[in-house]
C-alpha positions in Angstrom: 0.0 0.0 0.0 1.3 3.5 -0.9 2.0 5.8 2.0 0.5 9.3 2.1 3.9 10.9 1.4 4.4 8.7 -1.7 0.9 9.6 -2.9 1.7 13.3 -2.5 5.0 13.0 -4.3 3.3 11.2 -7.2 0.5 13.9 -7.3 3.0 16.8 -7.4 3.8 17.5 -11.0 6.7 20.0 -10.4 6.9 21.6 -13.9 3.1 22.1 -13.8 3.4 23.5 -10.3 6.0 26.0 -11.5 3.6 27.1 -14.3 0.6 27.3 -11.9 2.7 29.5 -9.6 3.6 32.0 -12.3 2.7 35.4 -10.8 2.2 37.1 -14.2 -0.5 34.8 -15.5 -4.1 35.4 -14.5 -6.4 32.4 -14.3 -8.8 31.9 -17.2 -11.4 30.2 -15.1 -13.6 29.5 -18.1 -11.0 26.9 -19.1 -11.2 23.6 -17.3 -7.5 23.4 -16.5 -7.4 26.8 -14.8 -10.8 26.3 -13.1 -9.2 23.6 -10.9 -7.0 26.3 -9.4 -9.7 28.8 -8.7 -10.8 29.7 -5.1 -13.8 31.9 -4.5 -12.8 34.6 -1.9 -16.1 36.5 -2.0 -17.0 35.5 1.5 -14.1 37.5 2.9 -14.2 40.3 0.4 -17.5 41.8 1.3 -19.5 40.1 -1.4 -19.4 38.6 -4.9 -18.6 41.7 -7.0 -18.4 39.8 -10.2 -21.9 38.4 -9.7 -23.1 42.0 -9.2 -21.5 43.1 -12.5 -22.9 40.2 -14.3 -26.4 40.6 -12.9 -26.5 44.2 -14.1 -25.9 43.0 -17.6 -28.0 39.9 -17.6 -31.1 41.4 -16.0 -31.4 44.3 -18.5 -32.5 44.2 -22.1 -29.5 43.8 -24.5 -30.8 47.0 -26.1 -30.1 48.9 -22.8 -26.4 49.5 -22.7 -24.6 49.7 -19.4 -21.2 51.1 -18.3 -19.7 49.7 -15.1 -16.5 50.5 -13.3 -14.3 47.9 -11.6 -11.2 48.5 -9.5 -8.8 47.2 -6.8 -5.1 46.9 -6.1 -3.0 46.0 -9.2 -2.4 42.3 -8.8 -5.2 41.6 -6.4 -7.0 39.2 -8.8 -9.1 41.5 -11.0 -8.2 39.9 -14.2 -8.9 36.4 -12.9 -12.3 37.7 -11.7 -13.0 39.3 -15.1 -12.3 36.1 -16.8 -14.8 34.5 -14.5 -17.3 37.3 -15.6 -16.5 36.5 -19.2 -17.1 32.8 -18.7 -20.4 33.4 -16.9 -21.7 35.8 -19.5 -20.8 33.4 -22.3 -22.7 30.7 -20.6 -25.7 33.2 -20.6 -25.2 33.3 -24.4 -23.5 36.8 -24.6 -20.6 37.5 -27.0 -17.8 38.9 -24.7 -14.8 40.9 -26.0 -12.2 40.9 -23.3 -8.8 42.6 -23.8 -5.9 44.0 -21.9 -5.6 47.7 -22.8 -1.9 48.1 -22.0 -1.1 46.0 -25.0 -2.5 48.7 -27.3 -1.9 51.9 -25.3 1.1 53.8 -23.9 -0.1 53.9 -20.3 1.9 57.1 -19.6 0.0 59.0 -22.3 -3.6 58.1 -22.9 -6.5 60.1 -24.3 -10.2 59.4 -25.0 -9.5 58.9 -28.7 -7.0 56.2 -27.9 -9.5 54.3 -25.8 -12.3 54.6 -28.4 -10.1 53.4 -31.2 -8.9 50.5 -29.1 -12.4 49.4 -28.5 -13.3 49.8 -32.2 -10.3 47.7 -33.1 -10.9 44.9 -30.5 -14.7 44.6 -31.3 -14.1 44.4 -35.1 -11.3 41.9 -34.7 -13.5 39.8 -32.4 -16.4 39.9 -34.8 -14.1 38.8 -37.6 -13.2 35.7 -35.5 -16.8 34.6 -35.6 -17.2 35.3 -39.3 -18.6 38.8 -39.3 -16.5 41.4 -41.2 -17.5 45.0 -40.4 -16.7 47.9 -42.8 -17.3 51.1 -40.9 -17.3 53.5 -43.8 -17.0 56.8 -41.8 -14.1 55.5 -39.8 -12.3 54.0 -42.9 -12.7 57.4 -44.7 -11.5 59.2 -41.6 -8.3 57.2 -41.4 -7.8 57.5 -45.1 -8.0 61.3 -44.8 -5.8 61.2 -41.7 -3.0 59.4 -43.5 -3.1 61.9 -46.3 -2.9 64.7 -43.8 0.0 63.1 -42.1 1.6 62.3 -45.5 2.1 58.8 -44.2 3.4 56.1 -46.5 1.0 53.5 -44.9 -1.5 52.0 -47.3 -4.5 50.5 -45.6 -6.7 50.2 -48.6 -6.5 46.4 -48.9 -6.7 45.4 -45.3 -9.7 45.0 -42.9 -10.6 47.9 -40.6 -9.3 46.0 -37.5 -5.9 45.4 -39.1 -5.7 49.0 -40.3 -6.5 50.5 -36.8 -4.1 48.0 -35.2 -1.3 49.2 -37.5 -1.9 52.8 -36.8 -2.3 52.4 -33.0 0.9 50.2 -32.9 2.8 53.0 -34.6 1.3 55.6 -32.3 2.2 53.6 -29.2 5.8 53.8 -30.1 5.9 57.4 -31.3 4.9 60.4 -29.1 5.0 62.6 -32.2 2.5 60.4 -34.0 0.2 60.2 -30.9 0.2 64.0 -30.8 -0.7 64.3 -34.5 -3.4 61.7 -34.2 -5.1 63.5 -31.3 -4.9 66.9 -33.0 -6.8 65.4 -35.9 -9.2 63.1 -34.0 -10.1 65.2 -30.9 -12.4 67.7 -32.7 -14.2 64.7 -34.3 -14.8 62.8 -31.0 -18.6 63.0 -31.2 -18.6 61.8 -34.8 -16.2 59.0 -33.9 -18.5 57.8 -31.1 -21.6 58.1 -33.3 -19.8 56.0 -36.0 -18.6 53.4 -33.6 -22.2 53.1 -32.3 -23.9 52.9 -35.7 -21.3 51.2 -37.9 -19.7 48.8 -35.4 -21.7 48.2 -32.3 -25.2 48.3 -33.8 -24.2 46.0 -36.7 -22.3 43.7 -34.4 -25.3 43.4 -32.0 -27.7 42.7 -35.0 -25.4 40.1 -36.4 -24.9 38.4 -33.0 -28.6 38.2 -32.4 -29.0 36.7 -35.9 -26.6 34.0 -34.7 -28.7 33.4 -31.6 -26.6 35.5 -29.2 -28.2 37.9 -26.6 -25.8 40.7 -27.3 -22.3 42.2 -27.0 -20.3 42.8 -23.8 -16.9 44.6 -23.9 -14.5 44.2 -20.9 -11.6 46.7 -20.9 -9.0 45.3 -18.5 -5.8 47.0 -17.2 -6.9 50.7 -17.5 -6.2 50.7 -13.8 -2.5 50.7 -14.8 -2.7 54.2 -16.3 0.2 56.2 -15.0 -0.7 58.7 -12.3 1.0 61.6 -14.1 -0.4 65.1 -13.9 -1.6 66.9 -17.1 -0.8 70.5 -17.8 -4.1 71.5 -16.3 -3.2 69.8 -13.0 -5.6 66.9 -13.4 -4.3 63.3 -13.2 -4.8 61.1 -16.3 -7.4 59.0 -14.5 -9.4 62.1 -13.4 -9.3 63.5 -16.9 -10.4 60.3 -18.6 -13.0 59.0 -16.3 -14.4 62.1 -14.5 -13.9 64.9 -17.0 -14.5 62.8 -20.1 -16.5 59.9 -18.6 -19.7 61.0 -20.3 -18.1 60.1 -23.7 -16.9 56.7 -22.5 -20.5 56.0 -21.3 -22.0 56.8 -24.7 -21.0 53.5 -26.3 -24.1 51.5 -27.1 -23.2 48.1 -25.6 -22.5 46.7 -22.2 -19.0 47.9 -21.2 -16.9 47.2 -18.0 -14.0 49.5 -17.5 -11.2 48.9 -15.0 -10.1 52.1 -13.3 -7.2 53.1 -11.0 -7.8 52.5 -7.3 -6.9 56.1 -6.6 -10.2 57.3 -7.9 -12.0 55.5 -5.0 -10.2 57.7 -2.6 -10.5 60.9 -4.7 -12.7 63.9 -3.9 -14.0 63.3 -7.5 -15.6 60.0 -6.5 -19.2 61.5 -6.4 -18.7 63.1 -9.8 -17.4 59.9 -11.2 -20.4 57.9 -9.9 -22.7 60.6 -11.3 -21.0 60.4 -14.7 -21.6 56.7 -15.0 -24.8 56.4 -13.0 -23.2 53.8 -10.7 -20.5 53.6 -8.1 -17.3 51.7 -9.0 -17.2 48.1 -7.8 -14.1 47.5 -5.6 -12.4 44.1 -5.3 -10.7 44.4 -1.9 -7.7 42.5 -0.6 -8.2 39.2 1.2 -7.7 40.0 4.9 -5.1 37.9 6.7 -5.5 39.9 9.9 -8.3 42.0 11.4 -8.2 45.7 11.7 -7.1 45.2 15.3 -4.1 43.2 14.2 -5.4 39.7 15.2 -5.0 36.8 12.7 -8.0 36.3 10.5 -8.4 32.6 10.2 -10.9 32.4 7.4 -8.9 34.6 5.0 -5.7 32.7 5.8 -7.4 29.3 5.3 -8.7 30.3 1.8 -5.3 31.5 0.8 -3.7 28.3 1.9 -6.3 26.4 -0.2 -5.3 28.6 -3.1 -1.6 27.5 -2.8 -2.5 23.8 -2.3 -4.8 23.9 -5.3 -1.9 25.1 -7.4 0.2 22.2 -6.2 -2.5 19.4 -6.3 -5.3 20.4 -8.7 -6.3 16.8 -9.3 -6.7 15.9 -5.6 -9.8 16.5 -3.4 -9.6 19.4 -0.9 -9.3 16.9 1.9 -6.4 15.1 0.2 -4.6 18.4 -0.5 -4.5 19.2 3.2 -3.0 15.8 3.9 -0.1 16.5 1.4 1.0 19.9 2.9 4.4 18.4 3.9 5.1 17.4 0.3 5.2 21.2 -0.5 6.2 22.8 2.8 8.4 21.5 5.6 5.7 22.4 8.2 2.2 23.9 8.1 3.6 26.9 9.9 5.7 27.7 6.8 2.6 27.8 4.6 0.8 30.0 7.2 3.8 32.4 7.2 3.7 32.6 3.4 0.0 33.6 3.3 0.4 36.0 6.2 3.4 37.8 4.7 1.5 38.2 1.4 -1.1 40.4 3.1 -3.8 38.7 1.0 -2.4 40.2 -2.2 -2.8 37.5 -4.9 0.1 38.3 -7.1 2.5 38.9 -4.2 1.5 35.5 -2.8 2.3 33.8 -6.1 5.5 35.9 -6.4 6.7 34.8 -3.0 5.8 31.2 -3.7 7.6 31.4 -7.1 10.6 32.9 -5.4 10.8 29.9 -3.0 10.5 27.5 -5.9 13.4 29.2 -7.6 15.5 28.7 -4.5 14.9 25.0 -4.4 12.5 22.1 -5.0 9.8 21.3 -2.5 9.4 20.9 0.3 9.8 24.6 0.8 11.6 25.3 4.1 11.3 28.1 6.6 14.9 29.1 5.7 14.0 29.4 2.0 10.9 31.5 2.7 12.9 33.7 5.2 15.5 34.4 2.5 12.8 35.4 0.0 11.1 37.7 2.6 14.5 39.3 3.4 15.1 40.1 -0.3 11.6 41.6 -0.6 12.0 43.6 2.5 15.3 45.1 1.5 14.0 45.9 -2.0 10.9 47.7 -0.6 12.9 49.6 2.0 15.1 51.1 -0.6 12.0 52.7 -2.3 10.5 54.5 0.8 11.6 57.9 1.9 11.1 59.5 5.3 8.0 61.4 4.3 6.4 58.2 3.0 7.2 56.4 6.3 5.4 59.1 8.2 2.4 58.7 6.0 2.4 55.0 6.4 2.5 55.3 10.2 -0.3 57.8 10.1 -2.4 55.5 7.8 -2.1 52.5 10.1 -2.2 54.4 13.3 -5.8 53.5 14.1 -7.6 56.7 13.0 -10.1 56.9 10.2 -8.1 58.3 7.4 -10.0 57.0 4.4 -10.5 60.5 2.8 -6.8 61.3 2.6 -5.7 61.4 -1.1 -2.1 61.6 0.1 -2.2 57.8 0.5 -2.9 57.1 -3.1 0.8 56.8 -4.1 1.3 54.4 -1.1 -1.6 52.2 -2.3 -0.3 52.2 -5.9 3.2 51.3 -4.7 1.7 48.5 -2.6 3.2 49.9 0.6 -0.3 50.2 1.9 -3.1 47.7 1.5 -6.9 48.4 1.5 -9.3 45.9 3.1 -13.0 45.7 3.9 -14.9 44.2 6.8 -18.4 44.7 8.4 -17.4 48.1 9.7 -16.2 49.3 6.3 -12.8 49.9 4.7 -9.5 50.0 6.5 -5.8 50.3 5.7 -3.1 47.8 6.6 0.6 48.0 6.2 2.2 45.6 3.6 3.3 42.8 6.0 6.8 42.8 4.4 7.3 46.3 5.8 6.3 45.1 9.2 9.6 43.1 9.1 11.7 46.2 9.0 13.6 47.7 11.9 12.0 51.1 11.3 8.5 49.7 11.7 9.4 47.7 14.8 10.9 50.8 16.5 7.7 52.8 15.7 5.5 50.0 17.0 7.5 49.8 20.2 7.2 53.5 20.8 3.4 53.6 20.6 
């Protein structure tokens, strides 16, 4: 008879475990292989945000477009949840166009026309993949005139609209001069461009999809939360300009759209204006709490994160059998608990720390291996924080209600500070890696 340890060793496919621990790859939970790794954290995140987004789309008529906003820390699992939204809507017979905006856009320099053209490109390309070729005459003529104005040698006459737009936007992403020229030409025509997208792309796509038995079109624009927080000449940040000042134009697209937005907007004085622009408040995917706001260990959050790690190691075992194989992956259960605690409930950081351990040696992962990874992370973070930022961090986690302080936005974006939610509302927690520093321990002892 095989012992439990031998069963575990046989079940641990090390190359697959490496791939599953890759911190840069979101789970595509509509696919059966990735679905084995998925853990639902909604019970400790204040609700099932993805179900709320999906319900808004499904319960309305396909002819009633919706624009919804989705945010959270970069790396907290938004893309994985959006893939879950995509899979759920496709089961409801919607055609979903999901794409990562940073592949098309230069995130340090984004304007409304860039986002509109990206959506036009992605929708036409997706429709071509299901046998529907769209020929938006106004937009094709617009780009033909544009290339003449720019005296560009590009000839787009014999290619589809999606290929033509992709060619132009790729050039623009690499060239600040071309982006500037494009915007000077397109900005005065924004209203006409939106009208053309609605009438020549979205309306035709919806009609063709319904003819194929689909309920309608949904566009999911991921990674707009990665827009750089630079200030424009007028003093407004890129995100404030795009989603607050110009949000009405983004809302005018006649289909269901979900936009990811930077977390900083949740803590901005412009949040009421943002909600009014889109007619709905942004949905926030909070971090998974590993401790309470009083600093006590939060058992339920830690247990779910441990389940996540073990699912990556043993996707083909039952949950009960996974727990019995902990020592195949970790020298002790305490090492696994330390791993999830030091991650702070940040999904990508958890996978990054796990991946760092796997790079140091094959399982079982020892406490010494994990401590070495933590030290490397601690030293790297410490080098990035100046005295003023330390003061802000101590203020944020000092126990007072500081939710309205926009000065914390850079700390949240840099992942020095984490945002959580419980029954009392939102609260801030220090990145647990920073709690390992001498500076934090001295401050803590002085309180």
